[in-house]
N, C-alpha and C positions, 0 to 999 in steps of 0.2 A: 904708698897708700893714698887713695883718692878719698877726700873728705870734703864735706860742705858745712862743717860745724866746728866751732871752737868749744872745747870741753868746759863745763861749768864747775870744774874742780881744779885744785892747784896742780901745777906742773910737778912731775916726779913719777915714781913708781908706786902704785897701789897694789897690795897683795890681797887676793881673795882669802877671807877668813872662813875657813871651812866650818868652824864651830858655830858660826852665825849665818851660814848660807845653806842653800839647798838646790840640788839638781834633781828634778822630778820629771816623770813622763806619764802619759796615759794612752791607751790604745783600746779600740773596740774589741770586745770579747763576745763570741756567739751572736754577734749582730745586734745585741740588745742591751749590753752593759759595757762598762769599761774596767780594765785592769789598770791599776795605778802602781807605780813603783818609784824608787829613789836610787841614786847612786851615792854610796856613803863616802867614797874617796874621790876627790877632785882637787885641782889646784889651778892657779892662773894669776895673771898680772894685767893690770890696766896701766899703760904708760901714757903720760900726758907730756908732750913736748913743750918747750918754752913758748912756742907760738900757739899753744892750746890744742894742737892736733892730737886726738886720742888714738890709741891702738890697744887691742886686746889679744892676749894669747891664753888659751885654757886647755886643760887636759882632764879627761874623765877616765877613771879606772873602771872599765866595763865589768870586770870580775867582782866589783863591789856592789852589783845590782841587788836590790832586795824588793820583793813584791809581797812579802808576808807569807810566802809559800815556798819552802825549800825545794820541792820537786819542780815547780815551775821555774824557779831561779836557776836550777841546774840545767833545765831544758833551754832556757834563754841563753845561757853561757855556751851551749853546745854548737856544733857546726851548723845545725839547723837555723840558728839565729845569728848570734854575735861571733861564733867561732873564737871565743875569748882566749883559748890556748894559743892560737896563731896571731890574733889581733887584740891584745889585752887593753889597748888604749884607744879612745876617741879624742880627736883634737879639734880645736877651733882657732883660726887665725883671722883677725879682722882685716877687711880691705877698705872699710869706710864707715862713716857715720853721717847721717843727714837728718835735719829736723823734719818732723811730721806733726803739724799742729803743735800741741804743748809737749809732745814726746819726740821720740827719735826712731830711726830705722838703722840698725846695726847690720852691716853686710860682712860676709866673710866666707872663708873656705872651711867646711866641716868635713872631717875624715872619720869614717866609721867602717869597720870591717875592710880596711884597705882601700876604700873608695872615697875620693874627694870630690865634693860638689859645692857650688856656691849656695848659701842660704841667706835669708833675711830674718832678723829677729825684731819684733816690736819691742822697743826699749823705753822704759819709764825711769827717769832719774828721780830718786826719792829725797835727795839732798845730802848735805854733809853735817857732821857734828864734830866737836873738838875731841870726842872720845873720852875714855876714862883713864887717862895718863899714859897710854901706850902709843898714842898718836891719833891723828884725825881719822874719821871713818866716813865712808860714802856708801849710799844704798842705791840699789838698782833692782828692777824687775824686768825680765825679758821672757818672750815666748816665741815659739815658731812651730809650724807644722811641717813635718817632712813625710815623704813617702818611703817606707822601709825598703821597697823594691829598688829604689834609686841607689841604695847602698848595698845591694847584693843580698838582702834578707828577703828572699823570694819564695820561702816555704809556702806551699799551698796545702791547706787543711780544710777541704770542703765539707760542708754539712749535708746530711741526707736531704733535708728539705730545702736546700739552697743556701747560698751565702757561705761564709768561711768562719773558722774558729777565731782567727786573728785578723783584724782589719789592716788595711794598708797605711792609713794615716796615723802618724804618731805625733802627739802634741808634747813638746818639750817645754818645761817651765823652769826658769831660773830665778831664785831669790838670792841676791848677792850683797854681802857687806864686805867692802874692801877697806884695808887699813894702810895708811901711809905712816910708817913708823916715825916717831918723834926724833 
């Protein structure tokens, strides 16, 4: 792993606390608004080596998508979009972290629908806390914009007056609280 930063948190393995974290997305709908959704099931670890070098591994259960509309959720899980029956998981494995002003850039390989591409996430470190008796916690916010077509989600649903039903750019937003057990 190539990295240009030493992590500002203690060495060891930090586990993503799903109960206090969120994985969300938004995408243009009908060219004028956005559909927002979440993934309810995800997991991951942040490992900090003794020299401070960080690495991240995460997995998202794409079958856990929720947009507030069961019919839409079913369509997104279908072969038109995620093909969740064949590809039920999306994964991320970091390849590096670099400072960018007061924040960071987290790079890594993202796999969705069987396609792996490098991505960059804008990463904000929110600090650490001793926690509430279960171990220390660390907080992070991260976001990236991907093109769904890069990952084989190339459905075209043109509108009569021009444009498309679903935009190509998808914003992914992560709010992560990670726990280092006591």
